[in-house]
C-alpha positions in Angstrom: 64.7 50.4 105.1 63.8 50.2 108.8 62.0 53.0 110.7 65.2 53.6 112.7 67.3 54.0 109.6 64.6 56.3 108.1 64.4 58.4 111.3 68.2 58.7 111.4 68.3 59.7 107.7 65.7 62.4 108.2 67.6 63.7 111.2 70.8 63.9 109.1 68.9 65.8 106.4 67.6 68.3 108.9 71.0 68.9 110.4 72.6 69.3 107.0 70.1 72.0 105.8 72.0 75.2 104.7 71.9 78.1 107.2 73.6 81.5 107.6 75.8 80.2 110.4 79.4 81.1 110.7 81.8 78.4 111.7 85.2 78.9 113.4 88.1 76.8 112.2 91.1 77.5 114.4 93.6 77.0 111.5 91.6 78.9 108.9 89.6 81.5 110.8 85.9 82.4 110.4 84.0 80.6 107.6 80.6 81.8 106.2 78.5 80.6 103.3 79.2 82.4 100.0 76.6 84.7 98.7 77.0 85.5 95.0 75.0 88.7 95.5 77.4 89.9 98.2 80.4 89.0 96.0 78.9 91.1 93.1 78.3 94.1 95.5 81.8 93.8 96.9 83.3 93.6 93.5 81.4 96.7 92.4 82.5 98.6 95.6 86.1 97.7 95.0 85.9 98.8 91.4 84.4 102.1 92.3 87.0 102.7 95.0 89.8 101.8 92.7 88.5 104.1 90.0 88.3 107.0 92.5 91.8 106.3 93.8 93.1 106.2 90.2 91.5 109.5 89.4 93.1 111.1 92.5 96.5 109.5 91.7 96.3 110.9 88.1 95.9 114.4 89.6 99.3 114.2 91.2 101.6 114.8 88.3 105.3 115.0 88.9 105.5 118.6 87.4 102.7 119.9 89.5 103.3 122.2 92.5 102.0 121.4 96.0 100.6 123.7 98.7 99.1 122.5 102.0 97.6 125.8 103.0 99.6 126.1 106.3 100.5 129.8 106.9 104.1 130.9 107.7 105.1 131.1 111.3 105.2 134.7 112.5 107.5 134.3 115.6 109.7 131.6 117.2 107.6 129.8 119.7 107.8 126.5 121.7 104.7 125.0 123.1 103.7 121.6 124.5 100.5 119.8 123.6 98.9 116.9 125.3 97.8 114.3 122.8 98.2 110.5 122.4 100.9 109.2 120.1 101.8 105.6 119.4 104.6 104.2 121.6 106.8 103.6 118.6 107.0 107.3 117.9 108.2 108.4 121.3 111.6 110.0 121.0 111.1 110.7 117.3 110.6 114.0 115.5 108.7 115.3 112.5 109.6 118.4 110.5 106.7 120.3 108.8 108.4 122.7 106.3 108.4 124.0 102.8 110.7 122.3 100.3 114.3 123.0 101.2 113.7 124.3 104.7 113.5 121.0 106.7 114.9 120.9 110.2 116.9 117.8 111.2 114.2 115.2 111.9 113.3 111.6 111.6 110.4 112.3 109.2 110.2 115.3 106.8 106.7 116.4 105.8 106.5 118.9 103.0 104.0 121.8 103.4 104.8 123.2 99.9 106.9 122.4 96.9 107.5 123.8 93.4 107.4 120.3 91.9 106.2 116.9 93.3 108.7 115.0 91.2 111.8 116.8 92.6 110.5 116.8 96.2 112.8 115.2 98.8 110.4 114.6 101.6 108.9 111.5 103.4 105.3 112.7 103.1 103.0 115.6 102.0 101.2 117.6 104.7 97.5 117.3 104.9 94.9 119.0 107.1 94.1 115.9 109.1 97.7 115.3 110.1 98.3 118.9 110.9 95.2 119.1 113.1 96.0 115.8 114.8 99.5 117.1 115.8 98.2 120.7 116.4 100.6 122.1 113.8 99.5 125.7 113.1 102.2 127.1 110.8 105.3 126.2 108.8 108.1 125.4 109.5 107.4 123.5 112.7 109.4 120.8 114.4 107.3 118.3 116.3 109.1 116.2 119.0 107.3 113.2 120.5 108.2 113.7 124.2 106.0 110.9 125.6 103.0 108.8 124.7 100.8 111.7 125.8 102.8 114.9 125.1 104.3 116.6 122.1 106.7 119.6 121.9 106.2 121.9 118.9 108.9 124.4 117.9 107.5 127.0 115.5 110.3 128.7 113.5 109.8 131.8 111.3 
């Protein structure tokens, strides 16, 4: 083998050495070398999250009652709140109410129910959603006025 061929071969070996470099392939997205240790950790993480979610799902039995903790409204009151909402929700309404007391709305969110299995609502109320929309009591009708303003009608 000539010295030119040997030099070219050595250069090719140096360029082909494995490295932790990500490559971008327009048709397939980002590509990175596979690390079996990362795969093991990710699998364990997914298994732990799945087990936790399964435990939470098992706690929601169909015959179990539900209570969000929102108090009853004391007086009829209409107020406006400035908060950002997705453009897709502008013009829509959400009713936060106990089972059977929903106002006419696009989305019905149950604040309490005697039985989860018989509940006819689109969602269950939780603290994060109520705080995000500034819902203080039940029943409340939330109207999305614009991308930055809500109207809340609290009804005793």
